[in-house]
C-alpha positions as CSV (number, residue, x, y, z in Angstrom):
1,X,-7.7,4.2,0.0
2,X,-5.2,1.9,-1.5
3,X,-6.4,-1.7,-1.6
4,X,-4.5,-5.0,-1.5
5,X,-4.4,-8.6,-0.2
6,X,-2.2,-10.8,1.8
7,X,-0.1,-12.5,-0.9
8,X,1.4,-16.0,-0.7
9,X,5.2,-16.4,-0.9
10,X,4.9,-20.0,-2.1
11,X,7.5,-20.6,-4.7
12,X,9.6,-17.7,-3.5
13,X,9.4,-13.9,-3.2
14,X,9.9,-13.5,-6.9
15,X,6.2,-14.5,-7.4
16,X,4.7,-12.0,-4.9
17,X,4.5,-9.0,-7.2
18,X,3.1,-11.0,-10.1
19,X,0.4,-12.4,-7.8
20,X,-0.4,-9.0,-6.4
21,X,-0.7,-7.4,-9.8
22,X,-3.0,-10.2,-11.0
23,X,-5.3,-9.2,-8.2
24,X,-5.2,-5.5,-8.9
25,X,-3.3,-4.7,-5.6
26,X,-2.0,-1.3,-4.8
27,X,-0.5,-2.4,-1.5
28,X,0.6,-5.8,-0.2
29,X,1.1,-7.9,2.9
30,X,3.0,-11.1,3.1
31,X,5.0,-13.5,5.4
32,X,8.7,-13.7,5.2
33,X,8.7,-17.4,6.2
34,X,6.4,-20.3,7.1
35,X,3.7,-18.7,9.3
36,X,3.0,-22.0,11.2
37,X,6.5,-22.9,12.2
38,X,9.5,-21.7,14.2
39,X,12.2,-22.8,11.8
40,X,13.2,-20.7,8.8
41,X,16.0,-20.3,6.3
42,X,18.1,-17.1,6.0
43,X,17.0,-14.7,3.3
44,X,18.7,-15.3,-0.1
45,X,20.5,-12.1,-1.1
46,X,19.7,-12.4,-4.8
47,X,16.1,-13.3,-4.2
48,X,15.7,-10.3,-1.9
49,X,17.3,-7.9,-4.4
50,X,15.0,-9.3,-7.2
51,X,12.0,-8.9,-4.9
52,X,12.8,-5.3,-4.0
53,X,13.5,-4.4,-7.6
54,X,10.1,-5.8,-8.7
55,X,8.3,-3.9,-6.0
56,X,10.1,-0.7,-6.9
57,X,9.1,-1.1,-10.6
58,X,5.5,-1.6,-9.6
59,X,3.0,0.7,-8.0
60,X,2.8,-1.3,-4.8
61,X,3.0,0.8,-1.7
62,X,3.2,0.6,1.3
63,X,4.6,-2.9,1.9
64,X,3.6,-4.8,5.0
65,X,5.3,-7.9,6.5
66,X,3.2,-10.1,8.9
67,X,4.7,-12.0,11.8
68,X,4.1,-15.8,11.8
69,X,1.2,-17.1,14.0
70,X,3.2,-18.9,16.7
71,X,4.9,-16.1,18.6
72,X,3.1,-15.1,21.8
73,X,4.5,-12.4,24.1
74,X,1.4,-12.0,26.2
75,X,2.4,-14.7,28.7
76,X,5.8,-14.2,30.3
77,X,5.8,-17.6,31.9
78,X,5.3,-19.4,28.6
79,X,8.2,-21.5,27.5
80,X,7.9,-19.8,24.1
81,X,8.2,-16.2,25.5
82,X,11.9,-15.7,24.7
83,X,11.5,-17.5,21.4
84,X,8.7,-15.2,20.5
85,X,10.7,-12.1,21.3
86,X,13.5,-13.5,19.1
87,X,10.9,-14.1,16.3
88,X,9.8,-10.5,16.4
89,X,13.4,-9.2,16.3
90,X,14.1,-11.6,13.4
91,X,11.2,-10.3,11.4
92,X,12.1,-6.7,12.2
93,X,15.4,-7.4,10.5
94,X,13.8,-9.3,7.6
95,X,11.3,-6.5,7.1
96,X,14.0,-4.0,6.6
97,X,15.9,-6.2,4.2
98,X,12.8,-6.8,2.2
99,X,11.9,-3.2,2.0
100,X,8.7,-3.5,4.2
101,X,7.8,-0.4,6.0
102,X,5.8,-2.1,8.7
103,X,5.7,-5.4,10.7
104,X,2.3,-6.6,11.8
105,X,2.0,-8.7,15.0
106,X,-0.9,-10.4,16.7
107,X,-0.9,-9.3,20.4
108,X,-1.3,-12.7,21.9
109,X,-3.0,-14.9,24.5
110,X,-2.6,-14.3,28.2
111,X,-3.1,-18.0,29.0
112,X,-3.0,-18.2,32.8
113,X,-1.8,-14.6,33.4
114,X,-4.1,-11.7,34.4
115,X,-4.9,-9.0,32.0
116,X,-2.4,-6.6,33.7
117,X,0.3,-9.2,33.7
118,X,-0.3,-9.9,30.0
119,X,-0.1,-6.2,29.1
120,X,3.1,-5.8,31.0
121,X,4.5,-8.9,29.3
122,X,3.7,-7.6,25.8
123,X,5.2,-4.2,26.5
124,X,8.4,-5.8,27.9
125,X,8.6,-8.2,25.0
126,X,8.4,-5.4,22.5
127,X,11.0,-3.5,24.4
128,X,13.4,-6.5,24.3
129,X,12.8,-7.0,20.6
130,X,13.5,-3.3,19.9
131,X,16.7,-3.5,21.9
132,X,17.9,-6.3,19.7
133,X,17.0,-4.5,16.4
134,X,17.2,-0.8,16.1
135,X,15.7,0.2,12.7
136,X,13.0,2.3,11.2
137,X,10.4,-0.5,10.8
138,X,7.2,0.3,12.6
139,X,5.7,-2.6,14.6
140,X,1.9,-2.6,14.2
141,X,-0.2,-4.4,16.8
142,X,-3.3,-5.9,15.3
143,X,-6.4,-5.7,17.5
144,X,-8.0,-9.1,18.3
145,X,-11.5,-10.5,18.4
146,X,-11.1,-11.4,22.1
147,X,-11.4,-15.1,21.4
148,X,-10.4,-17.4,24.2
149,X,-7.6,-15.6,26.3
150,X,-6.7,-13.1,23.6
151,X,-5.8,-9.6,24.8
152,X,-5.8,-6.5,22.6
153,X,-9.5,-6.6,21.8
154,X,-10.2,-3.4,23.6
155,X,-8.6,-0.1,22.6
156,X,-7.6,0.7,26.2
157,X,-5.7,-2.5,26.4
158,X,-3.7,-1.5,23.4
159,X,-3.1,1.9,24.8
160,X,-1.7,0.4,28.1
161,X,0.7,-1.8,26.0
162,X,2.0,1.2,24.0
163,X,2.3,3.3,27.2
164,X,4.5,0.5,28.6
165,X,6.9,0.5,25.6
166,X,10.0,2.7,26.0
167,X,10.3,3.6,22.4
168,X,6.6,3.9,21.7
169,X,7.2,5.9,18.5
170,X,8.1,2.6,16.9
171,X,4.7,1.2,17.7
172,X,1.4,1.6,15.8
173,X,-1.9,-0.1,15.2
174,X,-3.4,-2.3,12.5
175,X,-7.2,-2.2,12.9
176,X,-8.9,-5.4,11.7
177,X,-12.6,-4.7,10.9
178,X,-13.8,-8.2,11.5
179,X,-11.9,-8.4,14.9
180,X,-13.3,-5.0,15.9
181,X,-16.8,-6.0,15.1
182,X,-16.5,-9.4,16.9
183,X,-15.0,-7.6,19.9
184,X,-18.1,-5.4,20.1
185,X,-17.3,-2.3,18.0
186,X,-20.2,-1.9,15.6
187,X,-18.9,-1.1,12.2
188,X,-22.0,-2.1,10.3
189,X,-23.4,1.5,10.1
190,X,-22.4,5.1,10.1
191,X,-23.3,5.9,13.7
192,X,-21.4,2.8,15.0
193,X,-18.3,3.7,12.9
194,X,-18.4,7.3,14.2
195,X,-18.5,6.0,17.8
196,X,-15.7,3.5,17.2
197,X,-13.4,6.1,15.6
198,X,-14.1,8.6,18.4
199,X,-13.3,6.0,21.0
200,X,-10.1,5.0,19.1
201,X,-9.0,8.7,18.7
202,X,-9.7,9.5,22.4
203,X,-8.0,6.4,23.6
204,X,-5.0,5.9,21.2
205,X,-5.1,8.8,18.8
206,X,-5.8,8.2,15.1
207,X,-2.1,9.1,14.3
208,X,-1.4,5.6,15.6
209,X,-3.5,4.0,13.0
210,X,-1.4,2.9,9.9
211,X,-3.4,0.1,8.3
212,X,-6.9,-1.4,8.0
213,X,-7.5,-5.1,7.6
214,X,-10.7,-5.1,5.6
215,X,-12.5,-8.3,6.5
216,X,-16.2,-8.9,6.9
217,X,-17.3,-11.0,9.9
218,X,-19.0,-14.4,9.6
219,X,-20.1,-14.1,13.2
220,X,-22.4,-11.5,14.9
221,X,-21.4,-8.3,16.8
222,X,-19.6,-9.1,20.0
223,X,-19.4,-12.8,19.3
224,X,-15.7,-12.9,20.3
225,X,-15.2,-15.5,17.5
226,X,-12.6,-14.7,14.9
227,X,-14.2,-15.6,11.5
228,X,-13.3,-13.6,8.4
229,X,-15.8,-13.4,5.6
230,X,-16.2,-11.9,2.1
231,X,-16.7,-8.2,1.8
232,X,-20.3,-7.2,2.1
233,X,-21.5,-10.8,2.7
234,X,-21.1,-10.9,6.5
235,X,-22.5,-9.1,9.5
236,X,-20.7,-5.8,8.7
237,X,-22.2,-5.8,5.3
238,X,-21.8,-3.5,2.3
239,X,-23.2,-0.4,4.1
240,X,-20.5,-0.8,6.8
241,X,-17.7,-1.1,4.3
242,X,-19.1,1.8,2.2
243,X,-18.9,4.0,5.2
244,X,-15.5,2.8,6.2
245,X,-13.7,3.2,2.8
246,X,-15.3,6.6,2.2
247,X,-14.7,8.0,5.7
248,X,-12.6,11.2,5.6
249,X,-10.5,10.0,8.6
250,X,-9.8,6.6,7.0
251,X,-9.7,7.1,3.2
252,X,-6.0,7.9,3.2
253,X,-5.1,4.6,4.8
254,X,-4.1,1.4,3.0
255,X,-6.6,-1.5,3.3
256,X,-5.5,-5.1,3.1
257,X,-8.1,-7.9,2.7
258,X,-7.6,-11.3,4.3
259,X,-10.8,-12.7,3.0
260,X,-11.3,-16.5,2.4
261,X,-9.8,-17.9,-0.8
262,X,-9.3,-21.1,-2.7
263,X,-8.0,-19.3,-5.8
264,X,-7.6,-15.9,-7.4
265,X,-11.3,-15.7,-8.3
266,X,-12.3,-15.0,-4.7
267,X,-9.8,-12.2,-4.4
268,X,-10.9,-10.7,-7.7
269,X,-14.5,-10.8,-6.5
270,X,-13.7,-9.0,-3.2
271,X,-11.5,-6.4,-4.9
272,X,-14.4,-5.7,-7.3
273,X,-16.9,-5.3,-4.4
274,X,-14.6,-3.1,-2.3
275,X,-13.8,-0.8,-5.2
276,X,-17.5,-0.5,-6.2
277,X,-18.2,1.0,-2.7
278,X,-15.8,3.9,-3.0
279,X,-17.7,7.2,-3.4
280,X,-20.9,5.2,-4.2
281,X,-24.4,6.1,-3.0
282,X,-25.7,4.3,0.2
283,X,-27.9,1.3,-0.1
284,X,-31.4,1.2,1.4
285,X,-30.7,-1.9,3.4
286,X,-27.8,-4.0,4.5
287,X,-26.8,-7.3,2.7
288,X,-26.7,-9.0,6.0
289,X,-30.5,-8.6,6.3
290,X,-31.1,-9.8,2.8
291,X,-28.8,-12.8,3.0
292,X,-29.7,-13.8,6.6
293,X,-26.1,-14.7,7.4
C-alpha cells in the first residue's frame, strides 16, 4: 500500500511536493482552491507546469484532487444545486490540468429531501457535470459517517447513485475508514473487516474501490459522528489498521491519511505508525482498550 496525506496548497502548488516529501508520502491528495469558499482564481499556467514537473520528478503516484466542502448535489431544491454541479465540472477540468487521476467528492446532505430524492439528485448532478466536462478523470464518491442528513453512509445508497449515472464507468469510490466505522461498519477487527469487504464487494464490487482514507475514529462504532483521529489511537485501533493495510484485497490500494495536525510532527507520527503495521505480527489487545478513548 502506498501511503500519503492531504497536503496544503498554502503558498502555491509549488510547495506541495516539498511538503509531501517531508512527510514521506508516496501518494498525495490536495485541493485546487480554497476548500471553504465558492470563489477561485484561474489556474496559473506556469505554476501548473512547475507543479506537474515536480510531481513527475518525484515518486508520488497516484495524485488525488479533493473537491471543496461547500458543493452539495444531494438536494435538487437547494439554491446551491446548480452552483455545486458547476463546481464539480470546474474541478474535473482542474484535475486534468494538474495531472490528478481522480477527483474526490463528498456525497452531500439531503436536507428536506427523502433518501430516494437525494440519490436521484446526486446521480443527475453527476450526469450534468460529466456532460459539461468529458475527460478521463474518475470521480470518487467518498462514503459518509451519516451525520445529520448526510447520505452515502450505506453501500447500497452509493450503489443506487452509481446505477443512476449514465456514464458510471467514470465513477468510483473512496472508502473512508473513520466514516465507515462511524456509520456502523466494524473495522476494528479481522472478522468485522471481512464482513465489511464482503458487503462492499457484493453491493458495489471491489473494482469500484480506488482509494482508502486511512483515519481512526474518535467516536464509537455507529456513532454517526464524523471525528477523525490519529492512527491506532481511536476506536478502530492498531489491530484494525494492521488488518486493513495487510489485507490482500486492499494492499494494492493507495491510502491517504487525513488525521489531525498542527504541524508536520503529527503527520510524521501517523506515517511511522501506519508503516510499522505493514506485515507486522498482531497485537494481543487493541489500543482502544488500553487507552480507554
